[in-house]
N, CA, C and O atoms as CSV, one atom per row, in Angstrom:
chain,resi,resn,atom,element,x,y,z
A,1,HIS,N,N,-24.672,4.622,-19.510
A,1,HIS,CA,C,-22.920,4.281,-19.767
A,1,HIS,C,C,-22.779,3.723,-21.128
A,1,HIS,O,O,-23.466,2.781,-21.524
A,2,LEU,N,N,-22.215,4.095,-21.574
A,2,LEU,CA,C,-21.858,3.145,-22.984
A,2,LEU,C,C,-20.480,2.403,-23.176
A,2,LEU,O,O,-19.362,2.906,-23.065
A,3,SER,N,N,-20.794,1.124,-23.482
A,3,SER,CA,C,-19.916,0.106,-23.380
A,3,SER,C,C,-18.325,0.690,-24.679
A,3,SER,O,O,-18.520,1.512,-25.573
A,4,LEU,N,N,-17.275,0.188,-24.490
A,4,LEU,CA,C,-16.393,0.587,-25.503
A,4,LEU,C,C,-16.510,0.411,-26.327
A,4,LEU,O,O,-15.890,1.215,-27.024
A,5,PRO,N,N,-17.349,-0.726,-27.201
A,5,PRO,CA,C,-17.665,-1.045,-28.411
A,5,PRO,C,C,-18.220,0.193,-29.098
A,5,PRO,O,O,-17.667,0.869,-29.965
A,6,THR,N,N,-19.949,0.437,-28.302
A,6,THR,CA,C,-20.665,1.054,-28.757
A,6,THR,C,C,-20.052,2.774,-29.117
A,6,THR,O,O,-20.273,3.434,-30.133
A,7,MET,N,N,-19.062,3.246,-27.635
A,7,MET,CA,C,-18.000,4.124,-27.886
A,7,MET,C,C,-17.495,4.305,-29.178
A,7,MET,O,O,-17.922,5.067,-30.046
A,8,ALA,N,N,-16.689,3.650,-29.219
A,8,ALA,CA,C,-15.799,3.079,-30.415
A,8,ALA,C,C,-16.625,3.187,-31.929
A,8,ALA,O,O,-15.976,3.609,-32.886
A,9,LYS,N,N,-17.873,2.850,-32.098
A,9,LYS,CA,C,-18.600,3.066,-33.186
A,9,LYS,C,C,-18.998,5.145,-33.637
A,9,LYS,O,O,-19.328,5.786,-34.635
A,10,LYS,N,N,-18.768,5.358,-32.554
A,10,LYS,CA,C,-19.734,6.988,-32.398
A,10,LYS,C,C,-18.900,7.423,-32.527
A,10,LYS,O,O,-19.324,8.494,-32.962
A,11,LEU,N,N,-17.193,7.588,-32.509
A,11,LEU,CA,C,-16.202,8.631,-32.619
A,11,LEU,C,C,-15.403,7.859,-33.584
A,11,LEU,O,O,-15.313,6.677,-33.914
A,12,PRO,N,N,-14.638,9.426,-34.045
A,12,PRO,CA,C,-13.601,8.928,-35.088
A,12,PRO,C,C,-12.604,7.811,-34.687
A,12,PRO,O,O,-12.460,7.455,-33.518
A,13,LEU,N,N,-12.009,7.346,-35.602
A,13,LEU,CA,C,-10.799,5.975,-35.451
A,13,LEU,C,C,-9.754,6.252,-34.637
A,13,LEU,O,O,-9.236,5.325,-34.014
A,14,HIS,N,N,-9.344,7.369,-34.527
A,14,HIS,CA,C,-8.277,7.804,-33.820
A,14,HIS,C,C,-8.438,7.815,-32.507
A,14,HIS,O,O,-7.519,7.551,-31.731
A,15,TRP,N,N,-9.772,8.162,-32.098
A,15,TRP,CA,C,-10.122,8.101,-30.781
A,15,TRP,C,C,-10.660,7.044,-30.331
A,15,TRP,O,O,-10.623,7.000,-29.101
A,16,ALA,N,N,-11.269,5.955,-30.942
A,16,ALA,CA,C,-11.612,4.970,-30.174
A,16,ALA,C,C,-10.058,4.296,-30.198
A,16,ALA,O,O,-10.119,3.361,-29.399
A,17,PHE,N,N,-8.655,4.363,-30.779
A,17,PHE,CA,C,-7.659,3.491,-30.755
A,17,PHE,C,C,-7.465,4.068,-29.463
A,17,PHE,O,O,-7.399,3.237,-28.557
A,18,SER,N,N,-7.357,5.244,-29.139
A,18,SER,CA,C,-6.942,5.680,-27.669
A,18,SER,C,C,-7.506,5.514,-26.473
A,18,SER,O,O,-7.230,5.531,-25.274
A,19,LEU,N,N,-8.511,5.325,-27.313
A,19,LEU,CA,C,-9.316,4.992,-25.733
A,19,LEU,C,C,-9.381,3.229,-25.566
A,19,LEU,O,O,-9.389,2.882,-24.385
A,20,LEU,N,N,-9.422,2.237,-26.446
A,20,LEU,CA,C,-8.791,1.197,-26.475
A,20,LEU,C,C,-7.509,0.959,-25.422
A,20,LEU,O,O,-7.437,0.174,-24.476
A,21,LEU,N,N,-6.674,1.775,-25.850
A,21,LEU,CA,C,-5.076,1.547,-25.366
A,21,LEU,C,C,-5.020,2.441,-23.789
A,21,LEU,O,O,-4.065,2.335,-23.020
A,22,HIS,N,N,-5.895,3.067,-23.593
A,22,HIS,CA,C,-6.361,3.657,-22.621
A,22,HIS,C,C,-6.962,2.371,-21.458
A,22,HIS,O,O,-6.686,2.335,-20.259
A,23,PHE,N,N,-7.753,1.480,-22.139
A,23,PHE,CA,C,-8.363,0.245,-21.172
A,23,PHE,C,C,-7.829,-0.434,-21.271
A,23,PHE,O,O,-7.991,-1.214,-20.333
A,24,SER,N,N,-7.119,-0.754,-21.939
A,24,SER,CA,C,-6.076,-2.360,-22.509
A,24,SER,C,C,-5.131,-1.861,-21.142
A,24,SER,O,O,-5.046,-2.523,-20.107
A,25,PHE,N,N,-4.540,-0.723,-21.352
A,25,PHE,CA,C,-2.731,-0.933,-20.292
A,25,PHE,C,C,-3.057,0.428,-19.093
A,25,PHE,O,O,-2.295,1.253,-18.588
A,26,SER,N,N,-4.262,0.234,-18.974
A,26,SER,CA,C,-4.802,0.682,-17.388
A,26,SER,C,C,-4.534,0.451,-15.839
A,26,SER,O,O,-5.282,0.041,-14.951
A,27,PRO,N,N,-3.705,0.705,-15.829
A,27,PRO,CA,C,-2.730,0.105,-14.032
A,27,PRO,C,C,-3.371,0.218,-12.882
A,27,PRO,O,O,-2.769,0.251,-11.809
A,28,THR,N,N,-4.589,0.285,-12.983
A,28,THR,CA,C,-5.745,0.635,-11.572
A,28,THR,C,C,-6.006,-0.775,-10.781
A,28,THR,O,O,-6.283,-0.863,-9.584
A,29,SER,N,N,-5.808,-2.235,-12.022
A,29,SER,CA,C,-6.589,-3.364,-11.267
A,29,SER,C,C,-4.864,-4.102,-10.319
A,29,SER,O,O,-4.961,-4.825,-9.328
A,30,HIS,N,N,-3.342,-3.645,-10.996
A,30,HIS,CA,C,-2.356,-4.070,-10.768
A,30,HIS,C,C,-2.126,-2.906,-8.879
A,30,HIS,O,O,-1.974,-3.164,-7.685
A,31,SER,N,N,-2.216,-1.973,-9.544
A,31,SER,CA,C,-2.496,-0.941,-8.445
A,31,SER,C,C,-2.755,-0.838,-7.145
A,31,SER,O,O,-2.201,-0.431,-6.124
A,32,LEU,N,N,-4.491,-1.681,-7.721
A,32,LEU,CA,C,-5.359,-1.805,-7.034
A,32,LEU,C,C,-4.967,-2.974,-5.962
A,32,LEU,O,O,-5.323,-2.998,-4.784
A,33,THR,N,N,-4.011,-4.107,-6.751
A,33,THR,CA,C,-3.410,-5.461,-5.913
A,33,THR,C,C,-2.414,-5.182,-5.155
A,33,THR,O,O,-2.376,-5.775,-4.077
A,34,THR,N,N,-1.347,-4.232,-5.474
A,34,THR,CA,C,-0.568,-3.910,-4.357
A,34,THR,C,C,-0.458,-3.193,-3.578
A,34,THR,O,O,0.388,-3.133,-2.686
A,35,THR,N,N,-1.734,-2.218,-3.923
A,35,THR,CA,C,-2.009,-1.514,-2.375
A,35,THR,C,C,-2.314,-2.827,-1.109
A,35,THR,O,O,-1.772,-2.967,-0.013
A,36,THR,N,N,-3.301,-3.594,-1.721
A,36,THR,CA,C,-4.372,-4.387,-0.975
A,36,THR,C,C,-3.104,-5.252,-0.122
A,36,THR,O,O,-3.121,-5.446,1.094
A,37,THR,N,N,-1.790,-5.808,-1.262
A,37,THR,CA,C,-0.603,-6.320,-0.827
A,37,THR,C,C,-0.153,-5.569,0.917
A,37,THR,O,O,-0.136,-6.102,2.026
A,38,ASP,N,N,0.133,-4.275,0.514
A,38,ASP,CA,C,0.735,-3.195,1.307
A,38,ASP,C,C,0.043,-3.317,2.990
A,38,ASP,O,O,0.599,-3.489,4.075
A,39,ALA,N,N,-1.457,-3.134,2.598
A,39,ALA,CA,C,-2.523,-2.526,3.649
A,39,ALA,C,C,-2.080,-4.359,4.484
A,39,ALA,O,O,-1.605,-4.440,5.617
A,40,SER,N,N,-2.409,-5.707,3.520
A,40,SER,CA,C,-1.652,-6.463,3.783
A,40,SER,C,C,-1.000,-6.902,5.346
A,40,SER,O,O,-1.417,-7.385,6.399
A,41,ALA,N,N,0.193,-6.441,4.813
A,41,ALA,CA,C,1.706,-6.520,5.305
A,41,ALA,C,C,1.613,-5.800,6.791
A,41,ALA,O,O,1.982,-6.190,7.899
A,42,LEU,N,N,0.893,-4.446,6.299
A,42,LEU,CA,C,0.813,-3.643,7.690
A,42,LEU,C,C,0.180,-3.989,8.698
A,42,LEU,O,O,0.576,-4.060,9.861
A,43,LEU,N,N,-1.307,-4.321,8.054
A,43,LEU,CA,C,-1.983,-4.926,9.149
A,43,LEU,C,C,-1.548,-5.898,9.792
A,43,LEU,O,O,-2.025,-6.173,10.893
A,44,SER,N,N,-0.533,-6.632,9.224
A,44,SER,CA,C,-0.168,-7.745,9.913
A,44,SER,C,C,0.722,-7.807,11.262
A,44,SER,O,O,0.680,-8.609,12.196
A,45,PHE,N,N,1.696,-6.469,10.994
A,45,PHE,CA,C,2.669,-6.368,11.519
A,45,PHE,C,C,1.746,-5.215,13.111
A,45,PHE,O,O,1.799,-5.504,14.307
A,46,LYS,N,N,1.235,-4.348,12.667
A,46,LYS,CA,C,0.411,-3.883,13.690
A,46,LYS,C,C,-0.666,-4.897,14.616
A,46,LYS,O,O,-1.209,-4.625,15.686
A,47,SER,N,N,-0.715,-5.561,14.182
A,47,SER,CA,C,-1.389,-7.066,15.107
A,47,SER,C,C,-0.404,-7.755,15.569
A,47,SER,O,O,-0.838,-8.610,16.342
A,48,SER,N,N,0.952,-7.796,15.441
A,48,SER,CA,C,1.950,-8.568,16.355
A,48,SER,C,C,2.438,-7.132,16.951
A,48,SER,O,O,2.164,-7.433,18.113
A,49,ALA,N,N,2.808,-6.164,17.035
A,49,ALA,CA,C,3.409,-5.278,17.332
A,49,ALA,C,C,2.649,-3.698,18.078
A,49,ALA,O,O,3.127,-2.738,18.683
A,50,ASP,N,N,1.544,-4.009,17.729
A,50,ASP,CA,C,0.698,-2.914,18.637
A,50,ASP,C,C,-0.455,-3.436,19.139
A,50,ASP,O,O,-1.473,-3.927,18.651
A,51,THR,N,N,0.121,-3.118,20.682
A,51,THR,CA,C,-0.830,-4.167,21.383
A,51,THR,C,C,-1.474,-2.904,22.623
A,51,THR,O,O,-2.261,-3.250,23.504
A,52,SER,N,N,-0.994,-1.502,22.485
A,52,SER,CA,C,-1.742,-0.390,23.093
A,52,SER,C,C,-2.433,0.365,22.245
A,52,SER,O,O,-2.988,1.427,22.526
A,53,ASN,N,N,-2.401,-0.354,20.843
A,53,ASN,CA,C,-3.819,0.392,20.199
A,53,ASN,C,C,-3.196,1.806,19.533
A,53,ASN,O,O,-3.956,2.721,19.215
A,54,SER,N,N,-1.912,1.886,19.375
A,54,SER,CA,C,-1.347,3.266,18.722
A,54,SER,C,C,-1.676,3.640,17.804
A,54,SER,O,O,-2.046,4.811,17.725
A,55,LEU,N,N,-1.681,2.758,16.658
A,55,LEU,CA,C,-1.959,2.906,15.589
A,55,LEU,C,C,-3.434,2.910,15.456
A,55,LEU,O,O,-3.682,2.548,14.306
A,56,SER,N,N,-4.024,3.042,15.807
A,56,SER,CA,C,-5.375,2.969,15.781
A,56,SER,C,C,-6.584,3.728,14.484
A,56,SER,O,O,-7.812,3.761,14.564
A,57,ASN,N,N,-5.861,4.164,13.574
A,57,ASN,CA,C,-6.654,4.968,12.415
A,57,ASN,C,C,-5.938,3.547,11.374
A,57,ASN,O,O,-6.503,3.663,10.286
A,58,TRP,N,N,-5.247,2.679,11.329
A,58,TRP,CA,C,-5.021,1.533,10.796
A,58,TRP,C,C,-6.248,0.526,10.349
A,58,TRP,O,O,-5.933,-0.470,11.000
A,59,THR,N,N,-7.064,0.283,9.871
A,59,THR,CA,C,-8.805,-0.220,9.758
A,59,THR,C,C,-8.273,-0.822,8.536
A,59,THR,O,O,-7.209,-0.305,8.195
A,60,PRO,N,N,-8.714,-1.810,7.732
A,60,PRO,CA,C,-9.026,-2.195,6.665
A,60,PRO,C,C,-9.598,-1.422,5.574
A,60,PRO,O,O,-9.473,-1.688,4.379
A,61,ASN,N,N,-10.354,-0.261,6.171
A,61,ASN,CA,C,-11.727,0.192,5.705
A,61,ASN,C,C,-11.237,1.758,5.480
A,61,ASN,O,O,-11.946,2.687,5.090
A,62,THR,N,N,-9.821,1.799,5.834
A,62,THR,CA,C,-9.411,3.324,5.256
A,62,THR,C,C,-8.286,2.997,4.596
A,62,THR,O,O,-7.590,1.994,4.751
A,63,THR,N,N,-8.108,4.122,3.664
A,63,THR,CA,C,-6.935,3.958,2.773
A,63,THR,C,C,-5.448,3.849,3.264
A,63,THR,O,O,-4.827,4.745,3.836
A,64,VAL,N,N,-4.986,2.607,2.946
A,64,VAL,CA,C,-3.117,2.798,3.521
A,64,VAL,C,C,-2.562,3.856,3.725
A,64,VAL,O,O,-1.983,4.167,4.766
A,65,CYS,N,N,-2.731,4.742,2.406
A,65,CYS,CA,C,-1.882,6.010,2.542
A,65,CYS,C,C,-2.319,7.145,3.229
A,65,CYS,O,O,-1.889,8.298,3.188
A,66,SER,N,N,-3.665,6.420,4.163
A,66,SER,CA,C,-3.497,7.651,5.461
A,66,SER,C,C,-3.411,7.489,6.586
A,66,SER,O,O,-3.961,8.218,7.412
A,67,TRP,N,N,-2.770,6.595,6.834
A,67,TRP,CA,C,-2.803,5.903,8.033
A,67,TRP,C,C,-1.497,6.684,8.350
A,67,TRP,O,O,-0.749,7.179,7.507
A,68,TYR,N,N,-1.299,6.724,10.055
A,68,TYR,CA,C,-0.426,7.518,10.597
A,68,TYR,C,C,0.766,6.690,10.324
A,68,TYR,O,O,0.861,5.469,10.195
A,69,GLY,N,N,1.872,7.854,10.249
A,69,GLY,CA,C,3.108,7.011,9.740
A,69,GLY,C,C,3.611,6.413,8.393
A,69,GLY,O,O,4.707,5.866,8.277
A,70,VAL,N,N,2.502,6.603,7.157
A,70,VAL,CA,C,2.570,5.876,6.351
A,70,VAL,C,C,2.595,7.058,4.960
A,70,VAL,O,O,1.639,7.743,4.596
A,71,THR,N,N,3.730,7.040,4.468
A,71,THR,CA,C,3.504,8.167,3.183
A,71,THR,C,C,3.751,7.080,2.006
A,71,THR,O,O,4.588,6.191,2.161
A,72,CYS,N,N,2.805,7.221,0.549
A,72,CYS,CA,C,2.727,6.511,-0.340
A,72,CYS,C,C,3.311,7.598,-1.724
A,72,CYS,O,O,3.171,8.811,-1.881
A,73,LEU,N,N,4.041,6.481,-2.636
A,73,LEU,CA,C,4.497,7.013,-3.992
A,73,LEU,C,C,3.615,6.490,-4.593
A,73,LEU,O,O,3.555,5.274,-4.409
A,74,GLN,N,N,2.522,7.113,-5.578
A,74,GLN,CA,C,2.044,5.721,-6.304
A,74,GLN,C,C,1.395,5.218,-6.617
A,74,GLN,O,O,1.259,4.694,-7.722
A,75,GLY,N,N,0.432,5.207,-5.255
A,75,GLY,CA,C,-0.440,4.199,-4.186
A,75,GLY,C,C,0.703,3.200,-4.007
A,75,GLY,O,O,0.648,2.159,-4.661
A,76,ARG,N,N,1.368,3.339,-3.476
A,76,ARG,CA,C,2.955,2.175,-2.840
A,76,ARG,C,C,3.066,2.909,-1.475
A,76,ARG,O,O,2.897,4.122,-1.353
A,77,VAL,N,N,3.288,2.278,-0.721
A,77,VAL,CA,C,3.883,2.453,0.672
A,77,VAL,C,C,5.273,2.782,0.514
A,77,VAL,O,O,5.940,1.792,0.213
A,78,SER,N,N,6.154,4.219,0.653
A,78,SER,CA,C,7.319,4.293,-0.145
A,78,SER,C,C,7.758,4.849,1.422
A,78,SER,O,O,8.757,5.480,1.078
A,79,LYS,N,N,7.689,5.032,2.842
A,79,LYS,CA,C,8.176,5.638,4.054
A,79,LYS,C,C,7.075,4.949,4.874
A,79,LYS,O,O,5.951,4.649,4.471
A,80,LEU,N,N,7.581,4.758,6.062
A,80,LEU,CA,C,7.010,4.455,6.824
A,80,LEU,C,C,7.572,4.969,8.117
A,80,LEU,O,O,8.739,4.756,7.791
A,81,VAL,N,N,7.662,5.389,9.118
A,81,VAL,CA,C,8.204,6.129,10.587
A,81,VAL,C,C,6.710,6.049,11.419
A,81,VAL,O,O,5.520,6.302,11.230
A,82,LEU,N,N,7.480,5.600,12.308
A,82,LEU,CA,C,6.486,5.231,13.237
A,82,LEU,C,C,7.666,5.158,14.591
A,82,LEU,O,O,8.331,4.208,15.005
A,83,GLU,N,N,7.591,6.470,15.006
A,83,GLU,CA,C,8.655,6.742,16.113
A,83,GLU,C,C,7.968,6.745,17.468
A,83,GLU,O,O,6.879,7.306,17.343
A,84,ASP,N,N,8.174,6.349,18.682
A,84,ASP,CA,C,7.693,7.010,19.594
A,84,ASP,C,C,6.557,6.000,19.795
A,84,ASP,O,O,6.366,6.042,21.011
A,85,PHE,N,N,5.898,5.321,19.391
A,85,PHE,CA,C,4.713,4.441,18.987
A,85,PHE,C,C,4.476,3.240,20.376
A,85,PHE,O,O,3.550,2.440,20.502
A,86,ASN,N,N,5.180,3.374,20.925
A,86,ASN,CA,C,5.119,1.910,21.976
A,86,ASN,C,C,4.826,0.854,21.537
A,86,ASN,O,O,3.968,0.139,22.053
A,87,LEU,N,N,5.773,0.424,20.048
A,87,LEU,CA,C,5.647,-1.049,19.579
A,87,LEU,C,C,6.601,-1.558,19.986
A,87,LEU,O,O,7.714,-1.111,20.262
A,88,HIS,N,N,6.053,-2.808,20.045
A,88,HIS,CA,C,7.380,-3.976,20.720
A,88,HIS,C,C,6.979,-5.440,20.101
A,88,HIS,O,O,5.908,-5.780,19.600
A,89,GLY,N,N,8.596,-6.461,20.363
A,89,GLY,CA,C,8.064,-7.750,19.733
A,89,GLY,C,C,9.284,-8.222,18.747
A,89,GLY,O,O,10.431,-8.028,19.150
A,90,SER,N,N,9.151,-8.618,17.924
A,90,SER,CA,C,10.667,-9.265,17.434
A,90,SER,C,C,10.179,-8.166,16.346
A,90,SER,O,O,9.174,-7.470,16.200
A,91,PHE,N,N,11.656,-8.407,15.515
A,91,PHE,CA,C,11.101,-7.310,13.663
A,91,PHE,C,C,10.227,-7.822,12.774
A,91,PHE,O,O,10.384,-8.884,12.171
A,92,PRO,N,N,9.200,-7.004,12.670
A,92,PRO,CA,C,8.182,-7.068,12.056
A,92,PRO,C,C,8.618,-7.904,10.462
A,92,PRO,O,O,8.183,-7.213,9.541
A,93,THR,N,N,9.203,-8.929,10.041
A,93,THR,CA,C,9.270,-9.442,9.075
A,93,THR,C,C,8.184,-9.475,7.580
A,93,THR,O,O,8.413,-9.667,6.386
A,94,SER,N,N,7.009,-9.195,8.334
A,94,SER,CA,C,5.546,-8.925,7.553
A,94,SER,C,C,5.910,-7.549,6.738
A,94,SER,O,O,5.327,-7.120,5.742
A,95,LEU,N,N,6.902,-7.034,7.347
A,95,LEU,CA,C,7.289,-5.407,6.373
A,95,LEU,C,C,8.500,-5.941,4.849
A,95,LEU,O,O,8.717,-5.311,3.814
A,96,LEU,N,N,8.915,-6.930,5.175
A,96,LEU,CA,C,9.993,-7.547,3.943
A,96,LEU,C,C,8.967,-7.364,2.571
A,96,LEU,O,O,9.457,-7.261,1.447
A,97,SER,N,N,7.576,-7.339,2.791
A,97,SER,CA,C,7.039,-7.286,1.644
A,97,SER,C,C,6.545,-5.956,0.895
A,97,SER,O,O,6.160,-5.842,-0.269
A,98,LEU,N,N,6.636,-5.226,1.647
A,98,LEU,CA,C,6.271,-3.754,1.098
A,98,LEU,C,C,7.617,-3.101,-0.003
A,98,LEU,O,O,8.258,-2.058,0.122
A,99,SER,N,N,7.705,-4.126,-1.022
A,99,SER,CA,C,8.547,-3.535,-2.228
A,99,SER,C,C,8.777,-2.579,-2.458
A,99,SER,O,O,9.455,-2.741,-3.473
A,100,ASP,N,N,8.742,-1.682,-2.306
A,100,ASP,CA,C,8.363,0.372,-2.538
A,100,ASP,C,C,8.759,0.853,-1.184
A,100,ASP,O,O,8.573,2.056,-1.001
A,101,LEU,N,N,9.227,0.223,-0.272
A,101,LEU,CA,C,9.726,0.958,0.639
A,101,LEU,C,C,10.997,1.762,1.189
A,101,LEU,O,O,11.808,0.863,1.411
A,102,ARG,N,N,11.374,2.525,1.401
A,102,ARG,CA,C,12.185,3.015,0.949
A,102,ARG,C,C,12.927,3.861,2.043
A,102,ARG,O,O,14.114,4.186,2.043
A,103,VAL,N,N,11.897,4.164,3.036
A,103,VAL,CA,C,12.479,4.742,4.671
A,103,VAL,C,C,11.655,3.937,5.461
A,103,VAL,O,O,10.473,3.600,5.401
A,104,LEU,N,N,12.726,3.685,6.328
A,104,LEU,CA,C,12.025,3.365,7.399
A,104,LEU,C,C,12.436,3.062,8.711
A,104,LEU,O,O,13.288,2.213,8.974
A,105,SER,N,N,11.820,3.768,9.557
A,105,SER,CA,C,12.120,4.424,10.714
A,105,SER,C,C,10.745,3.979,12.266
A,105,SER,O,O,9.561,4.271,12.430
A,106,LEU,N,N,11.917,3.053,13.211
A,106,LEU,CA,C,11.352,2.336,14.587
A,106,LEU,C,C,11.656,3.153,15.404
A,106,LEU,O,O,11.018,2.903,16.426
A,107,LYS,N,N,12.445,4.224,15.568
A,107,LYS,CA,C,12.867,4.657,16.224
A,107,LYS,C,C,12.112,4.912,18.069
A,107,LYS,O,O,10.955,5.273,18.281
A,108,HIS,N,N,12.879,4.683,18.862
A,108,HIS,CA,C,12.098,4.334,20.631
A,108,HIS,C,C,11.071,3.645,20.066
A,108,HIS,O,O,10.080,4.234,19.633
A,109,ASN,N,N,11.254,1.915,20.000
A,109,ASN,CA,C,9.723,1.329,20.223
A,109,ASN,C,C,10.946,0.147,20.721
A,109,ASN,O,O,12.156,0.361,20.643
A,110,SER,N,N,10.488,-0.786,21.102
A,110,SER,CA,C,10.853,-1.794,21.641
A,110,SER,C,C,11.171,-3.224,20.924
A,110,SER,O,O,11.124,-4.272,21.568
A,111,PHE,N,N,11.439,-3.188,19.794
A,111,PHE,CA,C,11.628,-4.772,18.810
A,111,PHE,C,C,13.259,-5.186,19.493
A,111,PHE,O,O,14.185,-4.499,19.923
A,112,SER,N,N,12.975,-7.047,19.285
A,112,SER,CA,C,14.019,-7.311,18.984
A,112,SER,C,C,14.399,-8.668,18.080
A,112,SER,O,O,13.838,-9.252,17.153
A,113,GLY,N,N,15.517,-8.849,18.753
A,113,GLY,CA,C,15.765,-10.702,17.488
A,113,GLY,C,C,16.685,-10.348,16.498
A,113,GLY,O,O,17.301,-9.303,16.704
A,114,PRO,N,N,16.920,-10.949,15.500
A,114,PRO,CA,C,17.530,-10.746,14.002
A,114,PRO,C,C,16.998,-9.904,13.406
A,114,PRO,O,O,15.769,-9.850,13.421
A,115,LEU,N,N,17.870,-8.842,12.584
A,115,LEU,CA,C,17.263,-8.618,11.239
A,115,LEU,C,C,17.321,-9.623,10.404
A,115,LEU,O,O,18.244,-10.427,10.270
A,116,PRO,N,N,15.706,-9.538,9.495
A,116,PRO,CA,C,15.796,-10.590,8.390
A,116,PRO,C,C,17.160,-10.072,7.082
A,116,PRO,O,O,17.320,-8.987,6.524
A,117,THR,N,N,17.794,-11.120,6.985
A,117,THR,CA,C,18.717,-10.994,5.969
A,117,THR,C,C,18.241,-10.588,4.223
A,117,THR,O,O,19.065,-10.145,3.423
A,118,ASN,N,N,16.694,-10.857,3.854
A,118,ASN,CA,C,16.485,-10.946,2.265
A,118,ASN,C,C,16.018,-9.518,2.528
A,118,ASN,O,O,15.627,-8.814,1.596
C-alpha cells in the first residue's frame, strides 16, 4: 500500500494534485459521523417506543440505511415510515436530530403528548 507522498513522486504532477484534492476533500469522515448520529437518534427512539421489538433489525452492528422503514439519501436518513408497528409512548424528540429527514409517517401507532415546536 503506497502512501500519498510516495504515490505523488511516481505520478505526473496533474495526477498527484488530483489525488491530493480527492483525499483532502473526501466527505467520508463527515458522512460516517452523520450516519452514526442518525443511527444513535433512531436507536434512542427504538429503546423508548418499541417494547414489542418490532424493529428487530435495528441494531448497532447493521447499517442504518438497511433498517425497516428507513430510507436514506446520500447516506443520511431522509424518510422514516413506521406504520402499524405497535410503537407507543410520548412523541420521540430524538427524531429531531435527523436533520435530513423529509418524510415521517408513524400512522397507526400510539404516541401521545405535544409535538415539538423546533
